[in-house]
C-alpha positions as CSV (number, residue, x, y, z in Angstrom):
1,M,41.0,-38.1,-7.1
2,K,42.4,-34.6,-7.1
3,N,43.1,-32.6,-4.0
4,K,42.8,-28.8,-4.2
5,D,46.4,-28.2,-3.1
6,S,48.1,-31.4,-4.3
7,K,49.0,-33.1,-7.6
8,P,47.1,-36.1,-8.7
9,A,48.3,-39.4,-7.1
10,S,50.6,-41.4,-9.2
11,P,49.6,-44.9,-10.3
12,S,52.2,-46.4,-7.9
13,D,50.6,-44.7,-5.0
14,K,47.0,-45.4,-5.9
15,S,46.6,-48.9,-4.4
16,S,48.2,-47.9,-1.1
17,R,45.7,-45.0,-0.6
18,V,42.4,-46.7,-1.4
19,V,41.3,-47.4,2.2
20,P,42.2,-44.0,3.7
21,L,40.6,-42.1,0.9
22,G,37.4,-44.2,1.1
23,F,37.3,-43.7,4.8
24,M,37.8,-40.0,4.5
25,F,35.0,-39.8,1.9
26,V,32.5,-41.5,4.2
27,V,33.5,-39.3,7.1
28,L,33.2,-36.1,5.1
29,C,29.8,-37.1,3.7
30,G,28.5,-37.8,7.1
31,L,29.8,-34.6,8.5
32,S,28.3,-32.5,5.6
33,F,24.9,-34.3,6.0
34,Y,24.9,-33.5,9.8
35,L,25.9,-29.8,9.3
36,G,23.5,-29.5,6.4
37,G,20.7,-30.9,8.6
38,I,21.5,-28.4,11.3
39,F,21.6,-25.5,8.8
40,C,18.3,-26.4,7.1
41,S,16.4,-27.0,10.4
42,E,17.5,-23.5,11.6
43,K,16.5,-21.9,8.3
44,D,13.0,-23.3,8.3
45,R,12.0,-22.7,11.9
46,F,9.4,-20.2,13.2
47,L,10.3,-18.4,16.4
48,T,8.0,-16.9,18.9
49,K,9.9,-15.0,21.5
50,D,8.7,-14.5,25.1
51,I,9.9,-11.7,27.3
52,T,12.2,-14.0,29.1
53,K,13.0,-16.9,26.8
54,E,12.9,-18.0,23.2
55,I,10.6,-20.9,22.2
56,V,11.4,-22.8,19.1
57,S,8.8,-24.7,17.1
58,P,9.5,-28.0,15.3
59,K,10.9,-27.9,11.9
60,R,8.5,-27.6,9.0
61,T,8.6,-30.6,6.8
62,A,8.4,-30.5,3.0
63,D,4.9,-31.9,3.2
64,A,2.8,-29.4,5.0
65,S,0.0,-31.8,5.2
66,S,1.9,-34.1,7.5
67,G,0.8,-32.2,10.6
68,P,0.1,-28.7,12.1
69,L,2.9,-26.3,12.9
70,Q,3.3,-26.2,16.7
71,V,3.9,-22.8,18.4
72,V,3.9,-22.3,22.2
73,S,1.6,-19.7,23.5
74,V,3.1,-16.4,24.7
75,A,1.7,-13.1,25.9
76,F,3.2,-10.1,24.1
77,P,3.9,-7.1,26.3
78,E,2.4,-3.6,25.8
79,C,4.5,-0.9,24.1
80,S,4.8,2.3,26.0
81,I,2.1,4.9,25.5
82,D,4.3,7.1,23.3
83,F,4.1,4.4,20.6
84,Q,0.4,5.1,20.1
85,D,1.0,6.5,16.6
86,Y,4.0,4.3,15.8
87,T,4.8,3.9,12.1
88,P,7.9,1.6,12.0
89,C,9.1,2.4,8.5
90,T,8.4,6.2,8.7
91,D,9.4,6.8,12.3
92,P,10.2,10.5,13.1
93,K,12.6,9.2,15.8
94,R,14.9,7.9,13.0
95,W,14.7,10.8,10.6
96,K,18.0,12.3,11.7
97,K,19.7,9.2,10.2
98,Y,18.7,10.2,6.7
99,G,19.3,13.2,4.5
100,V,17.0,16.2,3.9
101,H,17.8,16.4,0.2
102,R,14.5,15.9,-1.7
103,L,12.9,14.9,1.7
104,T,14.4,11.5,1.6
105,F,14.0,11.2,5.4
106,L,10.2,11.0,4.8
107,E,10.5,7.9,2.7
108,R,10.3,4.3,3.9
109,H,13.3,3.4,6.1
110,C,12.4,0.2,8.0
111,P,14.2,-0.7,11.2
112,P,16.6,-3.7,11.1
113,L,15.5,-6.9,12.6
114,F,17.2,-6.3,16.0
115,E,15.2,-3.1,16.4
116,R,11.8,-4.5,15.6
117,K,9.2,-4.0,18.4
118,E,7.7,-7.2,19.8
119,C,5.0,-5.4,21.8
120,L,1.4,-4.4,21.3
121,V,0.8,-0.7,20.3
122,P,-1.7,0.8,22.7
123,P,-4.6,3.1,21.8
124,P,-4.6,6.7,23.0
125,D,-6.1,7.4,26.4
126,G,-9.9,7.7,26.0
127,Y,-10.0,5.9,22.6
128,K,-13.5,5.1,21.4
129,P,-14.8,2.8,18.6
130,P,-14.8,5.1,15.5
131,I,-17.9,6.8,14.3
132,K,-19.6,4.7,11.7
133,W,-19.7,5.5,8.0
134,P,-21.1,7.8,6.4
135,K,-21.3,10.0,9.5
136,S,-17.6,9.5,10.0
137,R,-16.8,11.5,6.9
138,D,-17.9,14.6,8.7
139,E,-16.7,13.9,12.3
140,C,-14.4,11.8,14.4
141,W,-13.6,11.4,18.1
142,Y,-10.9,13.8,19.2
143,R,-9.3,11.3,21.5
144,N,-8.8,8.8,18.6
145,V,-6.6,11.4,16.8
146,P,-5.6,13.8,19.6
147,Y,-3.7,16.4,17.6
148,D,-4.5,20.0,18.4
149,W,-1.7,21.4,16.3
150,I,-3.4,20.8,13.0
151,N,-6.6,22.3,14.3
152,K,-4.9,25.5,15.3
153,Q,-2.6,25.7,12.2
154,K,-5.4,25.1,9.7
155,S,-8.3,26.8,11.5
156,N,-8.4,29.7,9.0
157,Q,-8.6,27.2,6.0
158,N,-11.6,25.3,7.4
159,W,-10.0,21.9,7.2
160,L,-11.4,20.8,10.6
161,R,-12.4,22.3,13.9
162,K,-12.6,20.9,17.4
163,E,-16.0,20.9,19.0
164,G,-16.3,19.3,22.4
165,E,-15.2,15.6,22.2
166,K,-15.1,15.6,18.4
167,F,-13.3,17.0,15.4
168,R,-15.6,18.1,12.6
169,F,-14.7,18.3,9.0
170,P,-16.5,21.2,7.2
171,G,-15.0,20.2,3.8
172,G,-12.7,23.2,3.5
173,G,-9.2,23.3,2.2
174,T,-6.4,25.7,1.2
175,M,-7.8,26.0,-2.4
176,F,-11.5,25.5,-1.6
177,P,-12.5,27.8,1.2
178,H,-16.1,27.6,0.1
179,G,-16.2,23.9,0.6
180,V,-15.0,20.9,-1.3
181,G,-18.4,20.3,-2.9
182,A,-18.3,23.6,-4.8
183,Y,-14.6,22.9,-5.8
184,V,-15.4,19.5,-7.2
185,D,-18.5,20.8,-9.0
186,L,-16.2,23.3,-10.8
187,M,-13.8,20.5,-11.6
188,Q,-16.6,18.4,-13.1
189,D,-17.5,21.3,-15.3
190,L,-14.0,21.3,-16.6
191,I,-13.7,17.5,-16.9
192,P,-17.1,16.0,-18.0
193,E,-15.4,12.5,-17.9
194,M,-15.8,12.7,-14.1
195,K,-19.6,12.4,-14.5
196,D,-20.1,9.4,-16.8
197,G,-17.9,6.6,-15.3
198,T,-14.9,7.3,-17.5
199,I,-12.9,8.4,-14.5
200,R,-12.9,5.9,-11.7
201,T,-9.5,5.8,-9.9
202,T,-7.6,8.9,-8.8
203,I,-4.7,9.8,-6.6
204,D,-4.5,13.0,-4.4
205,T,-0.9,14.0,-3.7
206,G,-0.6,16.1,-0.5
207,C,-4.1,15.2,0.4
208,G,-4.6,17.3,3.6
209,V,-7.4,15.5,5.6
210,A,-8.6,13.9,2.3
211,S,-11.8,16.0,1.9
212,W,-11.4,15.9,-1.9
213,G,-11.2,12.1,-1.9
214,G,-14.1,11.9,0.5
215,D,-16.4,14.0,-1.7
216,L,-15.6,12.0,-4.8
217,L,-16.9,8.7,-3.2
218,D,-20.4,9.9,-3.6
219,R,-19.7,10.5,-7.3
220,G,-18.5,7.0,-7.9
221,I,-14.8,7.9,-8.0
222,L,-12.3,6.0,-5.8
223,T,-9.3,8.0,-4.6
224,I,-6.1,7.1,-2.9
225,S,-5.1,10.1,-0.7
226,L,-1.4,10.3,-0.3
227,A,0.6,12.3,2.3
228,P,3.9,11.8,4.2
229,R,4.3,11.0,7.8
230,D,5.0,14.1,9.9
231,N,5.3,15.0,13.5
232,H,2.0,17.0,13.9
233,E,-0.5,16.9,11.1
234,A,-1.3,13.2,10.9
235,Q,-3.1,13.8,7.6
236,V,-3.4,10.2,6.6
237,Q,-4.5,9.1,10.1
238,F,-7.3,11.7,9.9
239,A,-8.3,10.4,6.4
240,L,-8.5,6.8,7.5
241,E,-10.3,7.7,10.8
242,R,-12.9,9.3,8.5
243,G,-13.2,6.1,6.5
244,I,-11.5,7.5,3.4
245,P,-8.8,5.5,1.5
246,A,-5.3,6.8,2.2
247,I,-1.7,5.7,2.5
248,L,1.5,7.2,3.8
249,G,3.8,8.2,1.0
250,V,5.9,11.0,-0.6
251,I,7.3,11.5,-4.1
252,S,10.9,11.8,-3.3
253,T,13.6,9.5,-4.7
254,Q,11.7,6.3,-5.0
255,R,8.7,5.3,-7.2
256,L,5.3,5.2,-5.6
257,P,4.1,1.7,-4.9
258,F,1.7,1.5,-7.9
259,P,1.9,0.0,-11.4
260,S,2.2,2.1,-14.5
261,N,-0.9,3.3,-16.4
262,S,-3.1,2.9,-13.3
263,F,-4.9,6.0,-12.3
264,D,-7.4,7.8,-14.4
265,M,-6.7,11.1,-12.8
266,A,-4.1,12.7,-10.5
267,H,-4.8,15.8,-8.3
268,C,-2.7,18.3,-6.5
269,S,-4.3,21.2,-4.5
270,R,-1.5,23.4,-3.4
271,C,0.4,20.3,-2.3
272,L,3.8,22.3,-2.4
273,I,5.5,19.7,-4.6
274,P,8.2,21.4,-6.7
275,W,7.0,19.9,-9.9
276,T,9.6,21.5,-12.2
277,E,12.7,21.0,-10.0
278,F,15.2,18.2,-10.3
279,G,14.5,17.8,-14.0
280,G,10.8,17.4,-13.5
281,I,11.3,14.0,-11.9
282,Y,8.2,14.3,-9.7
283,L,5.9,15.0,-12.6
284,L,7.6,12.2,-14.5
285,E,6.4,9.8,-11.8
286,I,2.8,11.1,-12.2
287,N,3.2,10.4,-15.9
288,R,4.2,6.8,-15.1
289,I,1.2,6.0,-12.9
290,L,-1.3,7.9,-15.1
291,R,-3.0,5.9,-17.8
292,P,-3.0,7.2,-21.4
293,G,-5.6,9.9,-21.8
294,G,-5.6,10.4,-18.0
295,F,-5.9,13.9,-16.4
296,W,-3.6,15.8,-14.1
297,V,-5.3,18.6,-12.1
298,L,-3.4,21.4,-10.4
299,S,-4.9,24.1,-8.2
300,G,-2.7,26.7,-6.5
301,P,0.6,28.2,-7.5
302,P,1.4,29.0,-10.2
303,V,-2.2,28.6,-11.6
304,N,-4.0,31.9,-11.8
305,Y,-0.9,33.7,-10.8
306,E,-2.2,36.9,-12.4
307,N,-4.8,37.3,-9.6
308,R,-3.2,35.3,-6.8
309,W,0.5,36.2,-6.7
310,R,0.2,38.8,-4.0
311,G,-0.9,36.2,-1.5
312,W,2.0,33.8,-2.3
313,N,4.8,36.0,-1.0
314,T,6.4,36.3,-4.4
315,T,6.4,38.5,-7.5
316,I,4.2,38.2,-10.6
317,E,7.3,37.7,-12.7
318,D,8.4,34.7,-10.7
319,Q,5.0,33.1,-10.8
320,K,4.7,33.7,-14.6
321,S,8.1,32.1,-15.1
322,D,7.1,29.1,-12.9
323,Y,3.9,28.6,-14.9
324,E,5.7,28.8,-18.2
325,K,8.3,26.2,-17.0
326,L,5.5,23.9,-15.9
327,Q,3.7,24.2,-19.2
328,E,6.9,23.6,-21.2
329,L,7.7,20.5,-19.1
330,L,4.2,19.1,-19.5
331,T,4.3,19.7,-23.3
332,S,7.6,17.9,-23.5
333,M,6.0,14.9,-21.7
334,C,3.1,14.8,-24.3
335,F,0.5,16.5,-22.0
336,T,-1.8,19.1,-23.4
337,L,-3.7,21.8,-21.6
338,Y,-7.3,20.4,-21.5
339,N,-9.1,23.1,-19.6
340,K,-8.6,26.0,-17.2
341,K,-10.8,28.2,-15.1
342,D,-10.1,30.3,-12.0
343,D,-7.6,28.4,-9.7
344,I,-7.9,25.0,-11.5
345,A,-5.9,23.9,-14.5
346,V,-6.3,20.5,-16.2
347,W,-3.8,18.7,-18.4
348,Q,-4.4,15.5,-20.3
349,K,-1.8,12.8,-21.0
350,S,-1.5,11.7,-24.7
351,K,-4.0,8.9,-25.5
352,D,-1.6,7.0,-27.7
353,N,2.1,6.8,-28.5
354,S,2.2,9.0,-31.5
355,C,3.4,12.1,-29.6
356,F,6.0,10.1,-27.7
357,T,7.3,8.7,-31.0
358,K,7.6,12.1,-32.5
359,K,9.1,14.0,-29.6
360,L,11.4,11.4,-28.1
361,S,12.9,10.3,-31.5
362,N,15.2,13.3,-31.1
363,P,18.3,12.2,-29.2
364,D,18.6,15.6,-27.6
365,A,15.0,15.6,-26.3
366,Y,14.5,16.2,-22.7
367,P,13.2,14.4,-20.8
368,P,14.4,11.4,-22.7
369,K,12.6,8.1,-23.1
370,C,13.4,5.5,-20.4
371,D,15.5,2.8,-21.9
372,D,17.5,1.5,-19.0
373,G,15.7,-1.8,-18.8
374,T,13.7,-1.0,-15.6
375,E,10.2,-2.4,-15.9
376,P,7.5,0.3,-15.9
377,D,5.6,-1.5,-13.1
378,S,8.7,-2.0,-11.0
379,A,7.7,0.1,-8.0
380,W,9.0,-1.3,-4.7
381,Y,12.2,0.6,-3.7
382,T,12.8,1.5,-7.3
383,P,14.6,4.8,-7.8
384,L,13.0,7.6,-9.7
385,R,14.7,8.3,-13.0
386,P,14.5,11.6,-15.0
387,C,13.0,9.9,-18.1
388,V,9.6,9.3,-19.6
389,V,8.0,5.9,-19.2
390,V,6.3,5.4,-22.5
391,P,3.2,3.1,-22.5
392,N,3.8,-0.3,-24.1
393,P,2.6,0.0,-27.7
394,K,1.3,-3.6,-27.5
395,L,-1.3,-2.5,-25.0
396,K,-4.3,-1.3,-27.0
397,K,-7.0,-1.2,-24.3
398,V,-5.5,0.6,-21.3
399,A,-6.2,4.2,-22.5
400,L,-8.9,6.1,-20.7
401,N,-11.0,6.6,-23.8
402,I,-10.9,2.8,-24.6
403,I,-11.1,1.0,-21.3
404,P,-14.7,0.2,-20.2
405,K,-16.4,2.8,-18.1
406,W,-17.3,2.2,-14.5
407,P,-19.0,0.0,-13.3
408,E,-18.7,-2.2,-16.5
409,R,-15.0,-2.5,-16.2
410,L,-15.3,-4.3,-12.8
411,H,-16.2,-7.6,-14.4
412,V,-14.4,-7.4,-17.7
413,A,-11.1,-9.3,-18.0
414,P,-8.5,-6.5,-18.5
415,E,-6.0,-6.7,-21.4
416,R,-3.1,-6.8,-19.0
417,I,-4.2,-10.1,-17.5
418,A,-2.4,-11.7,-20.4
419,D,0.9,-10.4,-19.0
420,V,0.4,-12.5,-15.8
421,H,1.8,-16.0,-15.8
422,G,-1.2,-18.3,-16.2
423,G,-3.6,-15.3,-16.6
424,S,-6.4,-15.5,-19.0
425,A,-10.0,-14.3,-19.4
426,G,-11.1,-17.8,-18.2
427,A,-8.9,-17.6,-15.1
428,F,-10.3,-14.1,-14.4
429,K,-13.9,-15.3,-14.7
430,H,-13.2,-18.3,-12.5
431,D,-11.6,-16.1,-9.8
432,D,-14.6,-13.7,-9.9
433,S,-17.1,-16.6,-9.4
434,K,-14.9,-18.1,-6.7
435,W,-14.9,-14.9,-4.6
436,Q,-18.6,-14.4,-5.0
437,M,-19.1,-17.8,-3.3
438,R,-16.5,-17.2,-0.7
439,V,-17.8,-13.8,0.4
440,K,-21.3,-15.2,0.7
441,H,-19.8,-17.8,3.1
442,Y,-17.8,-15.1,4.9
443,K,-21.0,-13.1,5.6
444,K,-22.5,-16.1,7.3
445,L,-19.4,-16.5,9.5
446,L,-19.1,-12.7,10.2
447,P,-22.5,-11.0,10.0
448,G,-20.9,-7.6,10.4
449,L,-19.4,-7.8,7.0
450,G,-21.6,-5.8,4.7
451,T,-23.0,-3.6,7.5
452,D,-21.8,-0.2,8.9
453,K,-19.7,-2.0,11.4
454,I,-16.9,-2.5,8.8
455,R,-15.6,0.4,6.7
456,N,-11.8,0.2,6.1
457,V,-10.8,-3.2,4.7
458,M,-7.5,-4.6,3.5
459,D,-7.1,-7.7,1.3
460,M,-3.5,-8.4,2.3
461,N,-2.5,-10.7,-0.6
462,T,-5.0,-10.3,-3.5
463,I,-4.5,-11.7,-7.0
464,Y,-7.1,-10.0,-9.2
465,G,-9.1,-8.1,-6.6
466,G,-11.8,-10.7,-6.5
467,F,-12.6,-10.2,-2.8
468,A,-13.0,-6.5,-3.3
469,A,-15.2,-7.0,-6.4
470,A,-17.5,-9.3,-4.4
471,V,-18.1,-6.7,-1.7
472,I,-18.4,-3.7,-4.1
473,E,-22.0,-3.0,-3.1
474,D,-21.3,-3.0,0.6
475,P,-20.6,0.3,2.5
476,L,-16.8,-0.3,2.6
477,W,-13.7,0.2,0.5
478,V,-10.8,-2.3,0.1
479,M,-7.0,-1.7,-0.1
480,N,-5.8,-4.5,-2.4
481,V,-2.2,-5.5,-1.6
482,V,0.0,-7.4,-4.0
483,S,3.2,-8.8,-2.7
484,S,6.3,-7.2,-4.3
485,Y,7.6,-10.8,-4.6
486,A,4.4,-12.2,-6.3
487,A,3.2,-12.1,-9.9
488,N,2.4,-8.5,-10.9
489,T,-1.4,-8.6,-10.8
490,L,-1.9,-5.1,-9.4
491,A,-2.3,-3.6,-12.8
492,V,-5.3,-5.9,-13.4
493,V,-6.7,-4.7,-10.1
494,Y,-6.5,-1.0,-11.3
495,D,-7.9,-1.8,-14.7
496,R,-11.0,-3.2,-12.9
497,G,-11.5,0.2,-11.2
498,L,-10.2,-0.9,-7.8
499,V,-7.2,0.5,-5.9
500,G,-4.3,-1.0,-4.1
501,S,-0.5,-1.1,-3.4
502,Y,2.6,-3.2,-3.7
503,H,4.0,-4.3,-0.4
504,D,6.4,-6.7,1.2
505,W,4.9,-8.2,4.4
506,C,8.3,-8.8,5.9
507,E,8.1,-5.0,6.6
508,A,5.5,-2.7,8.1
509,F,2.7,-1.3,6.0
510,S,2.6,2.5,5.2
511,T,-0.2,3.4,7.5
512,Y,-0.9,4.5,11.1
513,P,-2.0,2.2,13.9
514,R,-5.7,1.4,14.2
515,T,-6.7,2.3,10.6
516,Y,-8.5,-0.9,9.4
517,D,-11.7,-2.5,10.5
518,L,-11.1,-5.8,8.7
519,L,-8.0,-7.6,7.5
520,H,-8.4,-10.4,5.0
521,L,-5.7,-12.8,4.0
522,D,-5.8,-15.9,1.8
523,G,-2.8,-18.2,2.1
524,L,-0.4,-15.4,3.0
525,F,1.6,-17.5,5.5
526,T,1.7,-20.5,3.1
527,T,3.1,-18.2,0.4
528,E,5.5,-16.0,2.4
529,S,6.5,-18.0,5.4
530,H,9.9,-18.9,3.9
531,R,10.7,-15.2,3.9
532,C,8.7,-13.5,6.6
533,D,8.5,-14.4,10.3
534,M,4.8,-15.2,11.0
535,K,5.1,-13.5,14.4
536,Y,6.1,-10.1,13.0
537,V,3.4,-10.3,10.3
538,L,0.7,-10.9,13.0
539,L,2.1,-8.1,15.2
540,E,1.9,-5.8,12.2
541,M,-1.7,-6.9,11.6
542,D,-2.4,-6.0,15.3
543,R,-0.8,-2.6,14.9
544,I,-3.0,-1.5,11.9
545,L,-6.2,-3.2,13.0
546,R,-8.7,-1.1,15.0
547,P,-9.7,-2.3,18.5
548,N,-12.8,-4.5,18.0
549,G,-11.8,-5.0,14.4
550,Y,-11.7,-8.3,12.6
551,A,-9.4,-10.6,10.7
552,I,-10.5,-13.3,8.3
553,I,-7.5,-15.6,8.0
554,R,-7.9,-18.3,5.3
555,E,-5.0,-20.7,5.6
556,S,-3.8,-24.3,5.2
557,S,-4.5,-26.5,8.2
558,Y,-0.7,-26.5,8.7
559,F,-0.7,-22.9,9.8
560,V,-4.2,-22.3,11.3
561,D,-3.5,-23.5,14.9
562,S,-0.2,-21.7,15.1
563,V,-1.7,-18.5,13.9
564,A,-4.5,-18.9,16.5
565,T,-1.9,-19.4,19.2
566,I,0.1,-16.3,18.4
567,A,-3.2,-14.3,18.0
568,K,-4.2,-15.3,21.6
569,G,-1.0,-13.7,22.8
570,M,-2.0,-10.5,21.1
571,R,-5.3,-10.5,23.0
572,W,-7.4,-11.6,20.0
573,G,-10.3,-13.9,20.2
574,C,-10.3,-16.5,17.3
575,R,-12.6,-19.3,16.3
576,K,-11.9,-21.9,13.7
577,E,-14.4,-22.4,10.9
578,D,-14.7,-24.6,7.8
579,T,-14.4,-23.2,4.3
580,E,-17.4,-23.1,2.0
581,Y,-16.0,-26.4,0.6
582,G,-15.7,-28.1,3.9
583,V,-12.3,-29.6,3.2
584,D,-9.7,-30.4,5.9
585,K,-6.6,-29.1,4.1
586,E,-7.8,-25.4,4.4
587,R,-9.6,-23.7,7.3
588,I,-10.8,-20.2,8.2
589,L,-10.0,-18.3,11.4
590,I,-12.4,-15.5,12.4
591,C,-10.6,-13.3,14.8
592,Q,-11.5,-10.1,16.7
593,K,-9.0,-7.8,18.4
594,K,-10.0,-6.7,21.9
595,L,-10.2,-3.1,23.0
596,W,-7.8,-2.5,25.9
597,Y,-6.1,0.5,27.5
598,S,-2.5,0.8,28.6
599,N,-1.5,1.4,32.2
600,K,2.0,2.2,31.1
601,Q,3.5,5.7,31.1
602,S,5.4,7.4,28.3
603,S,9.0,6.3,28.0
604,R,10.1,9.8,26.9
């Protein structure tokens, strides 16, 4: 036996040391076993913290079927009233900690564990259940989003106007003063693919109050409206209050949380993004998420500079230079000018790799081809890079002119399912059938599903978007969330004509409080409990769920009772139900969040 700091024992010493060494070996093994047991039991515990004391649940065993997880009931306190619009990872109170270069302070910066809030976010004073869809597209309660600043600042642009107890949305915008309908009509004349199901998924950067995305819903086009958190405008909160898909985000230093080759079209209506600055890095990100043959639409400066430059506080020479720089950058990225009229210009991304092969074969080409080993779909805290993400040449069926049109693409197994471990056309078909059966059962348990009572829905840990596909005929939309730690199935979701985002549920989601009517999760705690504290996940669910909103929690029997216990402390009412299969190892919780009002004063 060799000691770290000593020489090997000589043969003459060996017999005299047998007993002490053996005894030491036994003692050390016992001590390590004891310490290891302590360490492992601490690692696998779930904690639920009361205001005054910490309550520890029993250690989870390796066999989850051995018994339910026990959590002692606690009542979570209310947050102060000034947390009514609290967005933990984009909190204006923390902006001063981060730089202003490229607006990095507007990106996600989540609080450390010791700063996490363990309280319930209150609604604004006078909050009412949201107006139901489709009426909500045109109006919302003022008290639900009580921000007068945006009304006064944008009154001349017809974004919205306050009338009595309501905000009304006339459908105006900076670049469509005559209404969003006329604006989209002109766009459809320029892009006929918007009319025949070719274009299904779009992204609107700098979305305002999302009137563009709202109008497209009636045209069979599903849009994610994107805008950063700010102190006054609350653009994303307005969009979601209206029942229009939206998410907090900004193109800054990190990739957007979407896979490559996903959107059929991207749109910017005077969104003030400096597209040609910093080596064109923002436009390179649009190139990454736009599928081959997809369209990029720009209205506002520098388009139509010949007639508009006087109103832009600039010179015609500067605007002409900006337009030429933009055109040069797009050409170098294999985009071609597709159509242009009045204030709208449309470029199309190359449908295949022939242009990329030709242009990027030159070692001096700028921007260069990305060859740093970063996966094209890596998009969770992944830095932007000044290079072109070239579509995988092995993918033959992701281009806009080849992928099935909507709605046929919804039930066709996408080519990219082969990139998923265990993915196949057969697995896709089975998943589709499974969710048709499950949703039918859900509607028996929750009759409001499929009615105008539920509009904004999130599937918190989808695989192929099967739940969203099963409710496609209902008057709702679904944000499909794929864990940043799970298999990359979000590309499959987009190829089906659905939308979603990457996310890590150990952190807060990029949305305002009270923005979803229904949260659905299938096995999230079973999958992520080794990384994420269940208490914080449920508190985050409470933050983003509207009062009177619902949660469908499908979990192993091991977690169901503990989830219900924590939910009770959040003022949720839950009932346990059988699955459609009636098996004991898996149960369903149907929960509803109660509407309550805070008696607390602002802490500011």
